[in-house]
Wavefront OBJ file of the C-alpha trace (Angstrom):
o trace
v 94.038 95.318 110.441
v 91.745 92.334 110.461
v 92.092 89.430 108.022
v 88.831 90.566 106.400
v 90.284 94.032 105.771
v 93.469 92.515 104.361
v 91.510 90.103 102.148
v 89.472 92.979 100.711
v 92.541 95.137 99.962
v 94.315 95.181 96.569
v 97.162 92.653 96.356
v 99.771 95.343 95.636
v 98.449 97.568 98.399
v 97.764 96.319 101.899
v 96.331 93.035 100.636
v 97.940 89.750 99.709
v 98.084 87.240 96.891
v 98.238 83.451 96.888
v 101.440 81.953 95.518
v 101.411 78.514 93.906
v 103.728 76.027 95.592
v 105.164 75.195 92.158
v 106.166 78.866 91.722
v 108.438 78.891 94.790
v 112.092 78.691 93.716
v 113.555 78.172 97.204
v 113.563 74.934 99.161
v 110.325 74.581 101.113
v 110.894 73.612 104.756
v 110.129 69.927 105.276
v 107.675 70.614 108.100
v 105.402 72.580 105.724
v 102.720 70.135 104.555
v 101.287 70.008 101.026
v 97.969 71.516 102.144
v 99.600 74.832 103.164
v 98.700 77.781 100.929
v 101.504 80.306 100.497
v 100.607 83.980 100.485
v 102.636 87.136 99.850
v 102.226 90.455 101.626
v 103.915 93.600 100.343
v 106.277 95.647 102.492
v 109.024 98.200 101.886
v 107.585 99.400 98.609
v 106.322 96.343 96.789
v 108.781 93.728 98.039
v 106.876 90.662 99.277
v 107.244 88.608 102.398
v 105.955 85.102 101.767
v 104.565 82.654 104.255
v 101.312 81.083 105.328
v 98.390 81.831 107.562
v 97.472 79.682 110.534
v 94.356 81.079 112.193
v 95.084 84.711 113.035
v 98.841 84.264 112.688
v 100.927 84.846 109.548
v 104.134 82.786 109.557
v 106.873 84.445 107.480
v 109.076 81.965 105.614
v 110.838 84.228 103.107
v 111.465 87.925 102.493
v 111.785 88.460 98.739
v 113.579 91.827 98.525
v 115.190 91.039 95.166
v 112.031 89.485 93.612
v 113.640 86.097 92.892
v 111.656 83.776 95.179
v 108.816 83.194 92.706
v 107.614 84.343 89.287
v 106.065 87.785 89.639
v 104.604 87.597 86.109
l 1 2 3 4 5 6 7 8 9 10 11 12 13 14 15 16 17 18 19 20 21 22 23 24 25 26 27 28 29 30 31 32 33 34 35 36 37 38 39 40 41 42 43 44 45 46 47 48 49 50 51 52 53 54 55 56 57 58 59 60 61 62 63 64 65 66 67 68 69 70 71 72 73
């Protein structure tokens, strides 16, 4: 899939959603700068993997299988 296809997909389908830095309950690695936008992709049902995009690459920082990394409100 291209990033355009992912961007146009529903967030609980094959798409993604942006996650506010203040919503992250785990320590953020110190090499992640304040300008990084966190995004969550769904896998294995609806469990999200959270990370950030750098060009065409998605860097996975967390896998949130138990839905405790951030508020899913």
